[in-house]
C-alpha positions as CSV (number, residue, x, y, z in Angstrom):
1,M,14.9,-17.3,-3.7
2,I,13.3,-13.9,-4.2
3,R,14.1,-13.0,-0.6
4,A,17.7,-14.1,-1.1
5,I,18.1,-11.9,-4.2
6,H,16.5,-9.0,-2.3
7,L,18.9,-9.4,0.6
8,F,21.9,-9.7,-1.7
9,K,20.9,-6.4,-3.4
10,Y,20.3,-4.8,0.0
11,S,23.8,-5.9,1.1
12,L,25.4,-4.4,-2.0
13,M,23.5,-1.2,-1.5
14,M,24.6,-0.9,2.1
15,I,28.2,-1.5,1.2
16,K,28.0,1.2,-1.5
17,N,26.9,3.6,1.3
18,L,30.3,3.2,3.0
19,V,33.0,5.8,2.3
20,G,36.6,4.7,2.5
21,R,37.4,1.9,4.8
22,E,38.4,-0.3,1.9
23,P,41.2,-2.2,3.8
24,E,38.9,-2.8,6.8
25,Q,36.0,-4.0,4.6
26,A,38.4,-6.4,2.9
27,V,39.3,-7.9,6.2
28,L,35.7,-8.4,7.2
29,Q,34.7,-9.7,3.8
30,A,37.6,-12.2,3.8
31,S,36.2,-13.8,6.9
32,L,33.1,-14.9,5.0
33,T,35.0,-16.9,2.5
34,S,37.4,-18.7,4.8
35,Q,37.0,-22.3,5.6
36,E,37.1,-22.0,9.4
37,A,35.3,-20.2,12.1
38,E,36.5,-16.6,12.7
39,M,36.6,-14.3,15.7
40,I,37.2,-10.7,14.7
41,A,38.1,-7.9,17.1
42,V,37.1,-4.5,15.8
43,I,38.8,-1.7,18.0
44,G,38.4,2.0,17.7
45,R,37.5,5.1,19.7
46,R,33.9,6.3,20.3
47,R,32.1,7.8,17.3
48,V,34.6,6.5,14.8
49,G,32.1,4.3,12.9
50,K,32.8,0.7,14.1
51,T,29.1,-0.3,14.3
52,F,28.3,1.3,11.0
53,L,31.2,-0.5,9.3
54,I,30.2,-3.9,10.7
55,K,26.5,-3.6,10.0
56,N,27.0,-2.3,6.5
57,T,29.6,-4.8,5.5
58,Y,27.8,-7.9,6.8
59,A,24.2,-6.6,6.3
60,D,22.0,-9.7,5.9
61,R,24.6,-12.1,7.3
62,I,24.1,-11.0,10.9
63,A,22.2,-13.8,12.6
64,F,22.3,-12.1,16.1
65,E,23.5,-8.8,17.5
66,V,23.5,-7.3,20.9
67,T,25.0,-4.2,22.5
68,G,26.2,-3.9,26.1
69,V,24.5,-1.5,28.4
70,Q,26.7,1.3,29.7
71,N,27.2,1.4,33.5
72,A,24.8,-1.6,34.1
73,G,25.3,-4.5,36.4
74,M,25.2,-8.2,35.6
75,T,21.5,-8.6,36.1
76,E,20.6,-5.8,33.7
77,Q,23.1,-7.0,31.1
78,L,21.7,-10.5,31.2
79,Q,18.2,-9.2,30.9
80,N,19.2,-7.1,27.9
81,F,20.9,-10.2,26.3
82,A,17.8,-12.3,26.9
83,F,15.6,-9.6,25.3
84,R,17.7,-9.6,22.2
85,V,17.7,-13.4,21.9
86,N,13.9,-13.5,22.4
87,N,13.3,-10.8,19.8
88,F,15.7,-12.3,17.2
89,F,14.6,-15.9,17.4
90,Y,11.2,-16.2,19.1
91,K,9.4,-13.1,17.9
92,G,9.4,-11.7,21.5
93,K,7.2,-14.5,22.8
94,A,9.7,-16.6,24.9
95,K,10.3,-15.9,28.6
96,L,14.1,-16.3,28.8
97,K,15.8,-15.7,32.2
98,P,19.5,-16.7,32.2
99,K,21.0,-17.1,35.7
100,N,24.5,-16.3,34.6
101,W,26.6,-15.7,31.4
102,L,27.2,-19.5,30.8
103,D,23.5,-19.9,30.9
104,A,23.0,-16.9,28.5
105,F,25.5,-18.2,25.9
106,Q,24.0,-21.7,26.1
107,M,20.6,-20.1,25.4
108,L,22.1,-18.4,22.3
109,I,23.6,-21.7,21.1
110,L,20.2,-23.5,21.3
111,A,18.6,-20.6,19.4
112,L,21.2,-20.6,16.7
113,E,21.1,-24.4,16.3
114,K,17.4,-24.2,15.4
115,Q,18.1,-22.0,12.4
116,K,18.9,-23.4,8.9
117,Y,21.8,-21.3,7.7
118,T,23.0,-22.1,4.1
119,E,25.9,-19.7,4.3
120,K,28.4,-18.3,6.8
121,F,26.5,-16.3,9.5
122,V,27.6,-13.5,11.9
123,V,27.2,-13.0,15.6
124,F,27.9,-9.4,16.6
125,L,28.6,-8.4,20.2
126,D,28.9,-4.7,20.3
127,E,30.5,-2.6,23.1
128,L,32.0,-5.8,24.7
129,P,33.6,-4.0,27.7
130,W,30.2,-2.9,29.0
131,F,29.1,-6.6,29.3
132,D,32.0,-7.4,31.6
133,S,30.7,-6.0,34.8
134,R,32.6,-6.7,38.0
135,K,32.8,-10.4,38.9
136,S,30.3,-11.3,36.2
137,G,32.4,-14.1,34.5
138,F,31.4,-12.7,31.1
139,L,34.8,-13.3,29.4
140,R,35.0,-16.9,30.7
141,A,31.6,-17.5,29.3
142,L,32.5,-15.9,26.0
143,G,35.5,-18.3,25.9
144,F,33.2,-21.2,26.6
145,F,30.9,-20.1,23.8
146,W,33.8,-19.9,21.3
147,N,35.7,-23.0,22.4
148,S,32.8,-25.4,23.0
149,W,30.6,-24.5,20.0
150,C,31.7,-21.8,17.6
151,V,35.0,-23.4,16.5
152,D,32.9,-26.2,14.8
153,Q,30.5,-23.9,13.1
154,N,30.4,-21.9,9.8
155,I,30.4,-18.7,11.8
156,V,32.0,-15.2,12.2
157,V,31.9,-13.8,15.8
158,V,32.6,-10.1,15.7
159,I,33.5,-8.4,19.0
160,C,33.7,-4.7,19.2
161,G,34.6,-2.1,21.7
162,S,35.4,1.6,22.1
163,A,37.6,1.1,25.1
164,A,40.7,0.2,23.0
165,S,43.0,-0.6,25.9
166,W,40.4,-2.9,27.5
167,M,39.9,-4.7,24.2
168,I,43.6,-5.3,23.7
169,E,44.5,-6.2,27.3
170,Q,41.4,-8.3,28.2
171,V,40.6,-9.9,24.8
172,V,43.5,-9.7,22.3
173,N,46.1,-10.5,24.9
174,D,43.9,-12.7,27.1
175,K,45.7,-15.6,28.8
176,G,42.5,-17.6,29.5
177,G,39.9,-19.1,27.3
178,L,40.3,-16.4,24.6
179,H,44.1,-16.8,24.4
180,N,45.1,-16.7,20.7
181,R,41.4,-17.0,19.6
182,I,41.3,-13.7,17.7
183,T,41.7,-14.7,14.0
184,R,41.6,-11.2,12.6
185,R,41.8,-7.7,14.0
186,V,40.6,-4.3,12.7
187,D,41.9,-1.1,14.3
188,L,39.5,1.5,13.0
189,K,41.1,4.9,12.8
190,P,39.4,8.3,12.2
191,F,39.1,9.3,8.5
192,T,42.1,10.8,6.8
193,L,41.7,14.1,4.9
194,H,41.1,12.1,1.7
195,E,38.4,10.0,3.3
196,T,36.9,13.1,5.0
197,E,36.7,14.9,1.6
198,Q,35.0,11.8,0.1
199,Y,32.6,11.5,3.0
200,L,31.6,15.2,2.8
201,K,31.0,14.9,-0.9
202,S,28.8,11.9,-0.4
203,R,26.6,14.1,1.7
204,N,26.6,16.9,-1.0
205,V,29.0,19.1,1.1
206,R,31.6,20.5,-1.3
207,L,34.3,22.6,0.3
208,D,37.7,23.7,-1.0
209,T,41.0,22.6,0.6
210,Y,41.1,25.6,3.1
211,Q,37.5,25.1,4.3
212,T,37.9,21.3,4.6
213,L,41.0,21.8,6.7
214,Q,39.1,24.1,9.0
215,I,36.4,21.4,9.4
216,Y,39.1,18.8,10.1
217,M,40.8,21.0,12.7
218,V,37.6,21.0,14.8
219,F,36.1,17.6,14.2
220,G,39.0,15.5,13.1
221,G,38.1,12.5,11.0
222,I,35.3,11.4,13.2
223,P,32.3,10.4,11.0
224,H,29.7,11.0,13.8
225,Y,30.8,14.6,14.1
226,L,31.3,15.2,10.3
227,K,27.7,14.1,9.6
228,E,26.6,17.3,11.2
229,I,28.2,19.4,8.5
230,L,25.5,21.0,6.2
231,P,25.9,21.8,2.5
232,G,25.8,25.4,1.4
233,K,27.5,26.7,4.5
234,S,31.1,27.7,5.1
235,A,33.3,26.0,7.6
236,I,33.0,28.8,10.1
237,E,29.2,28.8,9.7
238,N,29.1,25.1,10.3
239,I,31.4,25.2,13.3
240,G,29.3,28.0,14.9
241,A,26.0,26.1,14.4
242,I,27.4,22.7,15.6
243,C,29.5,23.9,18.6
244,F,28.2,27.2,19.8
245,S,24.5,27.6,19.1
246,P,21.9,27.1,21.9
247,T,21.0,23.8,20.4
248,S,24.5,22.7,19.4
249,T,25.1,19.0,19.1
250,L,28.7,18.9,20.3
251,A,28.6,21.5,23.1
252,N,28.5,18.8,25.7
253,E,30.3,15.9,23.9
254,F,33.4,16.4,26.0
255,Q,31.6,15.5,29.2
256,N,30.3,12.3,27.7
257,L,33.3,11.3,25.7
258,Y,35.7,10.0,28.3
259,P,33.2,8.5,30.8
260,A,31.9,6.4,28.0
261,L,35.4,4.9,27.4
262,F,37.2,4.7,30.7
263,E,36.6,3.9,34.3
264,N,37.6,6.7,36.7
265,S,37.6,8.9,33.7
266,A,38.3,12.0,35.8
267,N,42.0,11.1,35.6
268,H,41.8,10.8,31.8
269,S,40.1,14.2,31.6
270,A,42.8,15.7,33.9
271,V,45.6,14.5,31.6
272,I,43.7,15.9,28.5
273,R,43.3,19.3,30.3
274,A,47.0,19.4,31.3
275,L,48.1,18.7,27.7
276,S,45.7,21.3,26.3
277,K,47.8,24.0,28.1
278,K,51.1,23.1,26.5
279,W,50.6,22.6,22.8
280,K,54.2,21.4,22.1
281,G,53.8,18.6,24.6
282,L,54.6,17.6,28.2
283,S,56.8,14.9,29.7
284,R,55.3,12.3,32.0
285,K,56.6,14.2,35.0
286,E,55.2,17.5,33.8
287,I,51.8,15.9,33.2
288,L,51.7,14.6,36.7
289,E,52.5,18.0,38.1
290,T,50.1,19.9,35.9
291,A,47.2,17.4,36.3
292,G,47.8,16.8,40.1
293,L,48.1,13.0,39.6
294,P,50.2,10.7,41.7
295,D,53.3,9.0,40.3
296,G,52.1,5.4,40.2
297,G,50.9,2.5,38.1
298,N,47.4,3.8,37.7
299,T,48.7,7.0,36.0
300,S,50.7,4.8,33.6
301,V,47.5,2.9,32.8
302,V,45.6,6.2,32.1
303,L,48.3,7.4,29.7
304,Q,48.4,4.0,28.0
305,E,44.6,4.0,27.6
306,L,44.6,7.5,26.1
307,L,47.4,6.5,23.7
308,Y,45.6,3.3,22.6
309,S,42.5,5.3,21.9
310,G,44.3,7.9,19.9
311,F,43.5,11.0,22.0
312,I,47.2,11.7,22.7
313,T,50.4,10.9,20.9
314,L,53.9,10.0,22.2
315,Y,56.9,11.3,20.2
316,Y,60.6,11.6,20.5
317,P,62.2,15.1,20.3
318,Y,65.1,14.9,17.9
319,G,68.3,13.6,19.5
320,K,66.7,13.0,22.9
321,V,66.8,9.8,25.0
322,K,63.7,7.7,25.8
323,R,63.1,9.3,29.2
324,E,62.6,12.6,27.6
325,L,59.6,11.5,25.5
326,L,56.8,14.0,25.2
327,Y,53.0,13.5,25.1
328,R,50.8,15.7,22.9
329,L,47.1,16.2,22.7
330,T,46.2,15.3,19.2
331,D,42.4,14.8,19.5
332,E,41.0,17.7,17.5
333,Y,37.7,18.1,19.2
334,S,39.1,18.0,22.7
335,L,41.6,20.6,21.9
336,F,39.0,22.9,20.3
337,Y,36.5,22.3,23.1
338,L,38.9,23.2,25.9
339,N,40.2,26.3,24.0
340,F,36.9,27.8,22.8
341,I,33.7,25.9,23.6
342,E,34.0,25.2,27.4
343,N,33.9,28.8,28.7
344,S,32.1,30.4,25.8
345,T,28.9,32.4,26.2
346,W,26.8,32.2,23.0
347,Q,26.1,35.7,21.7
348,G,25.0,35.0,18.2
349,N,26.7,34.2,14.9
350,E,28.5,37.5,14.9
351,W,30.2,36.6,18.1
352,W,31.7,33.4,16.7
353,Q,32.6,35.1,13.4
354,A,34.6,37.7,15.4
355,L,36.2,35.1,17.6
356,S,37.4,33.2,14.5
357,Q,39.4,36.3,13.5
358,T,41.3,36.7,16.8
359,A,45.0,36.0,17.4
360,S,44.2,33.2,19.8
361,F,42.1,31.4,17.1
362,K,44.8,31.8,14.5
363,S,47.4,30.5,16.9
364,W,45.2,27.5,17.6
365,C,44.8,27.0,13.8
366,G,48.6,26.9,13.4
367,Y,49.0,24.2,16.0
368,S,46.0,22.1,14.8
369,F,47.4,22.3,11.3
370,E,50.7,21.0,12.5
371,N,48.9,18.1,14.2
372,I,47.1,17.3,10.9
373,C,50.3,17.3,9.0
374,L,52.0,15.0,11.4
375,K,49.0,12.6,11.1
376,H,49.6,12.5,7.3
377,L,53.3,11.6,7.1
378,P,52.7,9.0,4.4
379,Q,51.2,11.7,2.2
380,I,54.1,14.1,2.9
381,K,56.6,11.4,2.0
382,K,54.7,10.6,-1.2
383,A,54.8,14.3,-2.2
384,L,58.5,14.4,-1.6
385,G,59.0,11.3,-3.7
386,I,60.5,9.3,-0.9
387,S,57.8,6.8,0.0
388,G,60.2,3.9,-0.3
389,I,62.9,5.5,1.9
390,Y,62.8,4.8,5.6
391,A,62.6,8.0,7.6
392,E,62.2,8.8,11.3
393,A,59.9,11.7,12.3
394,S,60.5,13.9,15.3
395,A,60.4,17.5,16.4
396,F,63.4,19.7,17.4
397,A,63.4,22.2,20.2
398,Y,66.3,24.5,20.9
399,A,66.1,26.2,24.3
400,G,68.4,29.1,23.3
401,T,71.0,31.0,25.3
402,K,71.6,34.5,26.6
403,D,72.6,35.6,23.2
404,D,70.1,33.8,20.9
405,K,66.4,32.9,21.1
406,G,65.1,29.4,21.2
407,F,63.0,28.0,18.5
408,Q,61.0,24.9,17.4
409,I,61.2,22.9,14.2
410,D,57.8,21.4,13.5
411,L,59.0,18.2,11.8
412,V,62.4,16.6,11.3
413,L,62.4,13.8,8.8
414,D,65.7,11.9,9.4
415,R,66.1,9.8,6.3
416,K,68.3,6.7,5.6
417,D,69.6,8.2,2.4
418,Q,71.9,10.6,4.4
419,T,69.3,13.4,4.1
420,I,67.2,15.4,6.6
421,N,64.1,17.5,5.8
422,L,63.4,20.3,8.2
423,F,59.7,21.2,7.8
424,E,57.9,24.5,8.5
425,F,54.1,24.2,8.5
426,K,52.0,27.4,7.8
427,F,48.3,27.7,7.8
428,Y,47.3,30.8,5.8
429,N,44.4,31.8,3.6
430,A,46.7,32.7,0.7
431,A,50.1,31.8,-0.6
432,F,52.7,32.5,2.0
433,S,55.5,34.9,1.2
434,L,58.8,35.0,3.0
435,D,60.2,38.4,3.9
436,K,63.9,39.2,4.4
437,S,63.9,38.8,8.2
438,E,62.1,35.5,8.1
439,A,64.5,34.1,5.6
440,A,67.4,35.2,7.7
441,S,65.8,33.6,10.8
442,L,65.4,30.3,8.9
443,R,69.0,30.2,7.8
444,E,70.1,30.7,11.4
445,R,67.8,27.9,12.5
446,M,69.2,25.5,9.9
447,E,72.8,26.4,11.0
448,T,71.9,26.0,14.7
449,F,70.3,22.7,14.0
450,R,73.4,21.5,12.2
451,Q,75.7,22.6,15.0
452,V,73.6,21.2,17.9
453,S,72.7,17.9,16.2
454,K,76.3,17.5,14.8
455,T,74.7,15.8,11.8
456,P,76.8,15.1,8.7
457,K,73.7,14.7,6.6
458,H,72.6,17.0,3.9
459,I,69.7,19.3,5.1
460,F,66.7,20.3,3.0
461,L,64.4,23.1,4.1
462,S,60.8,22.2,3.3
463,F,57.6,24.2,3.5
464,L,54.1,22.8,3.7
465,S,51.4,25.5,3.7
466,T,47.8,25.8,2.7
467,F,48.5,27.3,-0.7
468,G,52.2,26.9,-0.9
469,I,54.9,29.6,-0.9
470,K,55.0,32.5,-3.3
471,M,58.5,32.2,-4.5
472,N,60.6,35.4,-4.3
473,E,64.2,36.6,-3.9
474,N,64.0,35.6,-0.2
475,S,62.9,32.0,-0.7
476,L,65.0,31.3,-3.8
477,G,68.0,29.3,-2.9
478,L,66.6,28.7,0.6
479,V,63.4,26.6,0.3
480,D,64.1,23.2,-1.3
481,N,60.5,21.8,-1.1
482,N,57.4,23.9,-1.6
483,L,54.3,21.8,-0.8
484,E,50.7,22.8,-0.8
485,A,48.2,21.4,1.7
486,K,46.4,19.6,-1.1
487,V,49.1,16.9,-0.9
488,L,47.7,15.9,2.4
489,F,44.4,14.9,0.7
490,E,46.1,12.1,-1.3
491,P,44.9,8.5,-0.6
């Protein structure tokens, strides 16, 4: 009884350590109170906090857990599995040698049946794709484990993997023994700005809106990266120490990131590199040409895997047909790495401080801020007071003619209430002030958009900048919505 109370308190303490993730925790917790066996798929990219979420939410309910071994064959995977069973149930004294995966899961069943569980228990299989080495029969054996035993037990089986496309195609959409066996699914995304701010505060890191945005531009909402941020240092100081110092923790992360997720990852890296050269996006044809990849099914798989994993984003330019879709690189760390870390030569803190003031860095900041805004569309709609109105988001590009220059509109919110918001995103370290020529240019853009799109809808010009716009005679009567970046930090 004393041990049970201790474990319950430990469980509560662990859950309190979690920041954000309330919807995901609710899904996992609900599985403990259901009346049937549950199989939960937790999917998310590398470093996003899947394992931490699962272990902290279930805590003392985990009866068995095992993690696949990266780039290992069947023999080594089986040995690893047997070691874990041996240590969990036999205090390391048994000599278990499964011949195949059916044998291994039967061994686990026998070990679990010897336990006396008074409440629902959890079996956690982490990095599932790594178990499924070529011709191993792992997924068939997992299907056997579930269908022949788990369905009749008071159990939660949690399967987890960083290779999102593999998890979806091989498990969620499986046509074999695991067909329709997933009872719940958690797609774990990177932290939003709100969750990032919460997480940093939980680690005694207190930064203002501008500084937190700079952190997010480099590390995104990836908890494993954000935990490197130290209190008492500015964003620029932290970025320099984490990415550019001789002992930096993320200097080589790019080389490890994609091989850990994908087979033949050179093709994935080639796509990422191609997209890093054209911030506004590339069509599929342009990606193939820039990356030097063949036009075939394998390239389609590469693009799909990068989309599933959240490294790239597919979007419609306003008024274009489906074949003109563009892909954008939206993984913050990869973009920063390829622009600044890869070819850098560390020359001390002063070198990085100087680099952060250059035009190339400020240009990157503008694009990265645009990506952040596009990832927080619900917060933007909330700030506009249109959360309940359906709106399609796209970008607008005008190529121009001999007589007028082309331009890009960062965000077009095409609303179902006969209204369109044309957004300008500006990342500045102070309130932005429109001068006379900029105001004239914006009026021309609005009129060109109206003529090219032939839209009958009313058009609002909207600004979202770090500290808002300083209203003056140039912005009065022109800017309809003046939003500060702090609206992006809303839940």
